[in-house]
N, C-alpha and C positions, 0 to 999 in steps of 0.2 A: 481512438485515438490508435495506428497502428506501429506496430515494436518496430519496423522499417525504419519506421520516419525515427523515433529515438534512441537507435540504438545507431553511435557512430561507426562501431565497426562492428558484424557481427557475419564470424567465422567460423567454417565447417572442420569440424574434427578431423584429421586424416586418420587411416587404419592402422589400428593397432597393430603393432608384429609382435610383442613379447608375447603372447596372448591372454591380454585382456579383452573381457566383453566387450563387443565395441558399444558404443552411445551413439545416439541419435540425437546428440544434446549440441549446444555450435557454443564455441568463446562467446561471448561478449565483453568490446570497454567500448564503455558509455562513460563521456565526459561533459560537466556540464559548460555549454560555451555563452552563455547569454541564457539573462529574463524569460526570454519568446522557448527558450525551452519545455519552459509549464502554458499547460494548454488547458482549457478550460470547458474539457471535454470527457472528463472520467463522471466514476457513476454517484460521484455527490453536483449540484449545481454550487453551492457555495465553497470551492475548492478549486486551483490551481493543482495538474499533475505533471509530472515528468517520469513518465516510462522510461524505465530502464530498459528495456529489452528483454526480458526474464521467459514471458511470455513464449512470444516466440523462438528462444534460446531454448527453450523445455518441451515445446511444441503442449503448451498448456496446462503444463504440469505446476507451474508458478509463475505466478503476477508481483512482479516488482515496481513501485514507484515513490517519488518522492513529492507530499500532498502539501500545498501551500494553503491555508483553510484561507477564507476569505471573511475579512472583519466587517461589521459586528456578529456576532454570533446571537439565530435570531429564532426563531421559533422552529423553521423548518428543520437548524438545524437539529434542535431538542426534541425528535420525536422518540422516542425509542422504538428499538430493534434489535435483530440479529442477521446475521452472517453465515448461512448456510456454507459452511466452509470445514475442509478436515486442518486449516491450518492459517492463524493470523496473527502477524506482530505487526505492533510497533515499535518507533525507535525516533523520541523527541531528538531534532536537531537543535531548536528554538525554540524558543517561550516558553508558555506553557498549553495545556487542557484539562479542563474538571470533566473528570464520568463520574459517574454513578454504576459502576456492575452488580446484576441480581447477585444477589448472596454475601456479595463484602460491603457495598457500600460507594460514599464519594473518594474518590481518590485523585490528588491532584498531578500529575505526570510536567514533569519540566525536563526540557534540556539536559541531557544524558540518560535521563527515564527509557526504559522498558517496558513491556507491559505485553503480555502473551495469551491470549482470549482462548479460552476453552471453546471445545465445538459449541458454536449456537447459541452462546451467553450472550443476554441481553443486556444492554445498556442505552446509554445516555448521554448524550454529550451534552454536559451542561452550559458552557462558557468556556471561552478559547483566546488567547494575549492575542493582538494585531499583525502580530509577526511567528503564528503557530506553525511549524515545519516541519516533518515529520517522515518516516522512511517507515513505510509498511509490504510486510510480504503476506503474502496470501497463496495457501493452496485452495484447490487447484486456481486455476489462473480465471474460469468463468467461474462466477457463482452468482447466487440471488440473496438478496438483502429485502429480510423479509419483518414487517409491520411487527409491533409487538405493544402487547397496554401494560 
């Protein structure tokens, strides 16, 4: 998915004239237009993604998207794994998701819950509601998902 497709407005920042260090990042203004903004072209084939345009705006520093999980939760979803990231957080917008985290156990995230995953923590999605929707922010924008036992 191209960030340009998702970003309603991606703007170069004018050069600062007051001595601040210049930035290579862009200003992003991203509005939900319709359910068609959600595409099945992300890293999980069992989810729909709305790209927030952060990867392009930050030159690959950050990835941000809204994820709608596609019901039902299947064995493909329940595969234990970790993400080789520097930072990963998810904020539940709607519904719930039950996840098992290495060294912590099972937790159910509900609308309004936030989880910040430490680097490379193994986890397993156990189940989710039919209306499960979350915001996920990850650094860097490109990363590997590694199967784990």
